VOPAGU-2260 file (C-alpha; in pm, 1 decimal, decimal comma):
REM VOPAGU-2260
SITE   aa  ch    i         X         Y         Z
SITE  MET   A    0   -4139,8    1017,1     416,0
SITE  ASN   A    1   -4394,0     998,4     696,5
SITE  PHE   A    2   -4625,9     696,5     694,4
SITE  VAL   A    3   -4935,2     757,7     910,8
SITE  PHE   A    4   -5154,9     473,3    1035,0
SITE  ASP   A    5   -5489,8     464,5    1206,9
SITE  ILE   A    6   -5516,8     176,1    1456,3
SITE  ASP   A    7   -5857,9       8,0    1487,3
SITE  GLY   A    8   -5985,6    -140,2    1164,5
SITE  THR   A    9   -5668,2     -39,2     982,3
SITE  VAL   A   10   -5381,2    -232,4    1142,1
SITE  CYS   A   11   -5558,9    -376,2    1449,1
SITE  PHE   A   12   -5867,0    -591,7    1398,0
SITE  ASP   A   13   -5933,0    -744,1    1740,8
SITE  GLY   A   14   -5889,4    -435,1    1957,1
SITE  GLU   A   15   -5574,5    -574,6    2116,2
SITE  THR   A   16   -5304,4    -683,2    1872,4
SITE  ILE   A   17   -5141,5    -607,4    1539,0
SITE  ASP   A   18   -5065,4    -905,0    1315,9
SITE  SER   A   19   -4698,9    -997,6    1292,1
SITE  SER   A   20   -4699,0    -950,4     913,3
SITE  ILE   A   21   -4814,7    -590,0     955,3
SITE  ILE   A   22   -4558,5    -525,4    1229,4
SITE  GLN   A   23   -4287,4    -657,2     999,1
SITE  ALA   A   24   -4403,1    -421,3     723,1
SITE  LEU   A   25   -4398,7    -127,9     965,9
SITE  GLU   A   26   -4048,1    -219,7    1077,7
SITE  GLU   A   27   -3940,4    -224,0     712,3
SITE  ILE   A   28   -4049,6     139,4     683,7
SITE  LYS   A   29   -3825,3     233,4     977,0
SITE  ALA   A   30   -3536,5      26,1     844,6
SITE  ALA   A   31   -3561,2     214,6     513,4
SITE  GLY   A   32   -3512,4     543,9     697,5
SITE  HIS   A   33   -3873,3     663,5     693,2
SITE  GLN   A   34   -4100,3     750,0     985,2
SITE  VAL   A   35   -4394,7     549,5    1121,0
SITE  ILE   A   36   -4664,8     755,1    1293,9
SITE  PHE   A   37   -4988,1     632,8    1452,1
SITE  ALA   A   38   -5301,4     850,6    1454,1
SITE  SER   A   39   -5600,9     707,0    1637,3
SITE  ALA   A   40   -5931,3     799,8    1794,6
SITE  ARG   A   41   -5798,4     627,4    2105,3
SITE  PRO   A   42   -5627,5     846,5    2361,5
SITE  ILE   A   43   -5257,0     768,5    2382,6
SITE  ARG   A   44   -5328,2     584,3    2708,1
SITE  ASP   A   45   -5519,0     319,9    2509,8
SITE  LEU   A   46   -5306,3     336,8    2196,9
SITE  LEU   A   47   -4976,9     232,0    2357,7
SITE  PRO   A   48   -5080,0    -119,7    2473,7
SITE  VAL   A   49   -5159,3    -221,0    2115,2
SITE  LEU   A   50   -4814,4    -127,8    1984,9
SITE  PRO   A   51   -4506,5    -348,3    2014,8
SITE  LYS   A   52   -4234,1    -191,7    2230,6
SITE  SER   A   53   -4023,8    -122,6    1922,4
SITE  LEU   A   54   -4290,9     121,8    1797,5
SITE  GLN   A   55   -4409,6     283,7    2121,3
SITE  GLN   A   56   -4159,7     570,0    2099,5
SITE  GLU   A   57   -4273,5     682,4    1755,2
SITE  LYS   A   58   -4473,8    1002,0    1707,2
SITE  LEU   A   59   -4833,8     946,9    1816,9
SITE  VAL   A   60   -5162,3    1130,0    1761,6
SITE  GLY   A   61   -5447,9    1024,9    1990,2
SITE  GLY   A   62   -5805,7    1128,6    2053,8
SITE  ASN   A   63   -5844,4    1233,8    1688,6
SITE  GLY   A   64   -5581,0    1501,6    1745,2
SITE  ALA   A   65   -5641,6    1605,7    2106,3
SITE  TYR   A   66   -5332,2    1416,0    2222,6
SITE  THR   A   67   -4986,3    1422,0    2065,4
SITE  SER   A   68   -4657,7    1262,9    2165,6
SITE  ASN   A   69   -4313,0    1296,7    2011,8
SITE  GLY   A   70   -4186,8     989,4    2197,1
SITE  GLU   A   71   -4072,5    1187,8    2498,5
SITE  LYS   A   72   -4350,4    1429,1    2591,4
SITE  MET   A   73   -4729,9    1413,1    2562,8
SITE  ASP   A   74   -4931,2    1729,1    2500,0
SITE  VAL   A   75   -5309,3    1759,5    2526,3
SITE  ILE   A   76   -5572,3    2004,0    2406,2
SITE  HIS   A   77   -5877,6    2014,1    2628,7
SITE  PHE   A   78   -6220,6    2175,8    2643,6
SITE  GLN   A   79   -6223,0    2520,9    2798,9
SITE  ASP   A   80   -6398,3    2534,2    3137,5
SITE  SER   A   81   -6704,3    2725,4    3016,9
SITE  LEU   A   82   -6759,9    2481,2    2729,6
SITE  LEU   A   83   -6696,5    2180,0    2952,0
SITE  THR   A   84   -6966,1    2299,7    3191,1
SITE  LYS   A   85   -7215,2    2316,1    2903,8
SITE  LEU   A   86   -7123,9    1965,8    2784,8
SITE  ILE   A   87   -7157,4    1813,7    3130,2
SITE  THR   A   88   -7488,7    1990,8    3186,1
SITE  LEU   A   89   -7616,9    1859,5    2851,8
SITE  VAL   A   90   -7510,1    1502,2    2926,4
SITE  GLU   A   91   -7663,6    1502,8    3271,8
SITE  ALA   A   92   -7987,3    1668,3    3161,4
SITE  HIS   A   93   -8051,4    1403,0    2895,8
SITE  GLN   A   94   -7893,8    1113,3    3090,4
SITE  VAL   A   95   -7678,9    1011,4    2796,5
SITE  THR   A   96   -7420,5     738,9    2859,6
SITE  TYR   A   97   -7063,6     834,5    2777,6
SITE  LEU   A   98   -6689,2     784,8    2783,7
SITE  ALA   A   99   -6504,5    1099,7    2886,3
SITE  ASP   A  100   -6124,9    1107,7    2853,7
SITE  SER   A  101   -5903,4    1346,1    3046,2
SITE  ASP   A  102   -5527,6    1372,5    3006,6
SITE  TRP   A  103   -5505,6    1017,8    3146,3
SITE  ASP   A  104   -5801,2     904,8    3362,9
SITE  TYR   A  105   -6154,8     862,4    3231,9
SITE  ALA   A  106   -6525,7     846,9    3324,3
SITE  PHE   A  107   -6741,6     573,8    3172,1
SITE  THR   A  108   -7113,7     503,4    3214,9
SITE  GLY   A  109   -7187,5     292,3    2906,8
SITE  GLU   A  110   -7226,3     -82,8    2865,1
SITE  GLU   A  111   -6914,6    -276,7    2964,4
SITE  THR   A  112   -6969,7    -505,1    2666,2
SITE  HIS   A  113   -6904,6    -216,1    2427,7
SITE  PRO   A  114   -6578,5    -247,7    2226,3
SITE  ILE   A  115   -6469,3      99,0    2337,2
SITE  TYR   A  116   -6478,6      -8,9    2701,9
SITE  LYS   A  117   -6273,0    -318,1    2626,9
SITE  ASN   A  118   -6005,9     -98,3    2467,5
SITE  ILE   A  119   -5956,1     119,1    2777,0
SITE  ASN   A  120   -5617,5      70,9    2941,4
SITE  GLN   A  121   -5765,1      10,8    3285,0
SITE  ALA   A  122   -5435,2    -108,8    3426,8
SITE  SER   A  123   -5295,4     244,9    3425,5
SITE  ALA   A  124   -5604,9     466,7    3450,9
SITE  GLN   A  125   -5900,5     508,7    3685,2
SITE  ASN   A  126   -6273,0     533,6    3611,9
SITE  ARG   A  127   -6364,8     851,3    3798,9
SITE  GLU   A  128   -6664,5    1077,5    3840,8
SITE  LEU   A  129   -6709,4    1301,0    3537,3
SITE  ARG   A  130   -6694,8    1627,5    3731,6
SITE  SER   A  131   -6371,7    1521,5    3903,4
SITE  LEU   A  132   -6179,0    1500,3    3576,6
SITE  SER   A  133   -5950,3    1784,8    3479,7
SITE  LYS   A  134   -5836,5    1865,4    3126,1
SITE  LEU   A  135   -6120,2    1679,2    2956,2
SITE  CYS   A  136   -6003,4    1621,1    2598,1
SITE  LYS   A  137   -6263,7    1398,3    2436,8
SITE  LEU   A  138   -6622,4    1291,1    2496,9
SITE  VAL   A  139   -6795,8     993,6    2334,9
SITE  LEU   A  140   -7175,3     977,3    2365,0
SITE  PHE   A  141   -7351,4     645,5    2314,0
SITE  GLN   A  142   -7687,6     644,6    2135,2
SITE  PRO   A  143   -7739,2    1020,7    2170,7
SITE  PRO   A  144   -8095,1    1137,2    2096,1
SITE  GLN   A  145   -8141,7    1383,5    1811,5
SITE  ARG   A  146   -8220,2    1668,9    2050,0
SITE  VAL   A  147   -7872,7    1630,2    2203,5
SITE  ILE   A  148   -7709,4    1635,1    1859,5
SITE  ASP   A  149   -7910,2    1946,6    1775,3
SITE  GLU   A  150   -7788,9    2123,6    2089,4
SITE  LEU   A  151   -7429,4    2023,3    2022,6
SITE  ALA   A  152   -7454,0    2186,6    1680,1
SITE  ASP   A  153   -7468,8    2522,7    1855,4
SITE  LEU   A  154   -7147,3    2462,1    2051,6
SITE  PRO   A  155   -6786,5    2518,3    1932,2
SITE  VAL   A  156   -6694,7    2148,9    1900,9
SITE  ASN   A  157   -6595,0    1894,6    1637,5
SITE  ILE   A  158   -6830,8    1596,5    1606,1
SITE  THR   A  159   -6737,0    1265,5    1444,4
SITE  TYR   A  160   -7018,7    1020,6    1378,8
SITE  TYR   A  161   -6962,7     645,6    1416,1
SITE  LYS   A  162   -7273,8     504,0    1253,1
SITE  GLY   A  163   -7177,9     141,3    1307,5
SITE  GLU   A  164   -7153,6     196,2    1681,9
SITE  ASN   A  165   -7438,7     449,5    1711,2
SITE  ALA   A  166   -7204,5     688,2    1889,0
SITE  ILE   A  167   -7056,3    1034,4    1839,3
SITE  ASP   A  168   -6711,4    1157,5    1929,7
SITE  ILE   A  169   -6683,4    1517,7    2050,9
SITE  SER   A  170   -6354,3    1710,8    2045,7
SITE  PRO   A  171   -6257,3    2075,8    2089,1
SITE  LEU   A  172   -6326,2    2283,2    1777,8
SITE  GLY   A  173   -6058,6    2252,9    1509,8
SITE  ILE   A  174   -5911,3    1931,7    1647,4
SITE  ASN   A  175   -5854,9    1644,3    1406,1
SITE  LYS   A  176   -5577,8    1402,7    1311,8
SITE  VAL   A  177   -5417,5    1638,5    1060,8
SITE  ARG   A  178   -5405,3    1916,1    1319,9
SITE  GLY   A  179   -5229,3    1670,3    1549,3
SITE  LEU   A  180   -4976,5    1583,3    1278,8
SITE  HIS   A  181   -4905,6    1950,0    1213,4
SITE  SER   A  182   -4837,1    2007,6    1583,0
SITE  LEU   A  183   -4572,8    1734,3    1552,4
SITE  GLN   A  184   -4420,0    1919,4    1254,5
SITE  VAL   A  185   -4548,7    1658,7    1009,3
SITE  GLN   A  186   -4666,4    1813,2     684,9
SITE  GLU   A  187   -4630,5    1558,1     404,2
SITE  PHE   A  188   -4740,4    1201,2     461,4
SITE  ILE   A  189   -4887,8     880,6     327,0
SITE  ALA   A  190   -5198,6     767,8     516,2
SITE  PHE   A  191   -5371,2     441,1     599,8
SITE  GLY   A  192   -5717,3     457,3     759,7
SITE  ASN   A  193   -6067,4     314,8     751,7
SITE  ASP   A  194   -6329,4     539,5     910,1
SITE  SER   A  195   -6490,3     883,0     896,7
SITE  ASN   A  196   -6229,7    1035,2    1128,8
SITE  ASP   A  197   -5966,2     947,9     868,5
SITE  GLN   A  198   -6125,0    1161,2     596,7
SITE  CYS   A  199   -5902,7    1455,0     688,1
SITE  LEU   A  200   -5596,5    1228,9     653,2
SITE  PHE   A  201   -5706,0    1111,1     309,5
SITE  GLU   A  202   -5778,9    1464,4     192,1
SITE  ASN   A  203   -5435,6    1590,3     295,3
SITE  ALA   A  204   -5215,6    1289,3     220,1
SITE  LEU   A  205   -4984,7    1255,7     -78,2
SITE  TYR   A  206   -5120,7     902,7    -114,2
SITE  SER   A  207   -5386,2     728,0      94,9
SITE  VAL   A  208   -5518,6     377,8     152,5
SITE  CYS   A  209   -5864,0     293,7     289,5
SITE  VAL   A  210   -5878,3     -46,8     457,8
SITE  GLY   A  211   -6208,3    -226,9     400,3
SITE  GLU   A  212   -6534,7     -98,6     259,0
SITE  HIS   A  213   -6646,8     231,9     405,0
SITE  GLU   A  214   -6801,5     541,2     253,0
SITE  VAL   A  215   -6483,7     733,7     342,9
SITE  GLU   A  216   -6298,6     534,5      75,4
SITE  GLN   A  217   -6417,2     791,9    -180,7
SITE  TYR   A  218   -6153,4    1027,6     -37,8
SITE  ALA   A  219   -5868,1     773,8     -53,3
SITE  SER   A  220   -5633,0     699,8    -340,4
SITE  ILE   A  221   -5707,9     328,0    -317,4
SITE  SER   A  222   -5891,4      76,7     -97,2
SITE  VAL   A  223   -5775,7    -270,1       5,4
SITE  GLU   A  224   -5908,0    -564,8     204,1
SITE  LYS   A  225   -5771,4    -604,2     555,5
SITE  GLU   A  226   -5596,9    -926,1     454,1
SITE  LYS   A  227   -5382,3    -723,4     213,9
SITE  VAL   A  228   -5274,1    -446,0     448,4
SITE  ALA   A  229   -4921,4    -576,0     506,2
SITE  ALA   A  230   -4862,7    -617,2     133,2
SITE  MET   A  231   -5002,3    -269,0      65,6
SITE  ILE   A  232   -4769,8    -114,4     324,5
SITE  THR   A  233   -4472,6    -277,7     156,7
SITE  LYS   A  234   -4597,6    -168,9    -185,9
SITE  ALA   A  235   -4639,0     192,2     -72,1
SITE  LEU   A  236   -4286,3     184,8      68,3
SITE  HIS   A  237   -4144,8      50,1    -257,5
SITE  MET   A  238   -4340,2     305,4    -459,3
SITE  TYR   A  239   -4182,4     586,7    -260,2
SITE  GLY   A  240   -3834,6     430,7    -257,5
SITE  ASN   A  241   -3838,4     384,4    -633,3
SITE  GLN   A  242   -3941,5     747,5    -686,7
SITE  GLU   A  243   -4269,7     636,4    -842,6
SITE  MET   A  244   -4491,8     848,0    -618,4
SITE  GLN   A  245   -4490,7    1142,0    -858,5
SITE  GLY   A  246   -4697,6     940,6   -1100,7
SITE  VAL   A  247   -4935,1     831,0    -825,6
SITE  TYR   A  248   -4998,5    1187,6    -706,5
SITE  SER   A  249   -5102,3    1312,0   -1050,6
């Protein structure tokens, strides 16, 4: 079975580390012969530093599906040039602050105190001018005015709203975490997540766990407090190993 995990707010709660009890539970999944997969809004560049070395070669989905890695090769899906020109023009015209992620480097104009900035792997990537980036895969706008959101509605993009951070995440049309999993030949899975970008995981999973209180929990099979994540991972593993999942699915 494939066990898919979001990162921030699901298994990582400080933006930098995963608790040892959760790592142990993830290792138990591997030891039992199942697969651990991470699917995050972070680009893979920023996802890797959070993972222990023993889990860095697992299948990865980053940028809400724009980046995928099978442990050996990373593939990216980026905005087409004509669409990218429209997005850049929109951002510049309204002077919206942003984080733009290319295949590896980035462009950032927001507040350096923002959690997203602190999560950038600055040791291996450069903050460059927006127009100098090639293969732009993801664009986060901070505090976008309604007129910008209205204009984006007319463009072929996916928009994820992060109400708690007053930000929106823009990806190429049709890109989401499930699309990323499918590109890695992952069809059936159990999912752990916590935010609006995990809704697609919950809707397509055989069994799903929402960590913490969030309106997206209505799409999950069950919700748990963050203090119980490790125990829930172990429970989900035992449920599958004991062939009890059939009763859970129904």
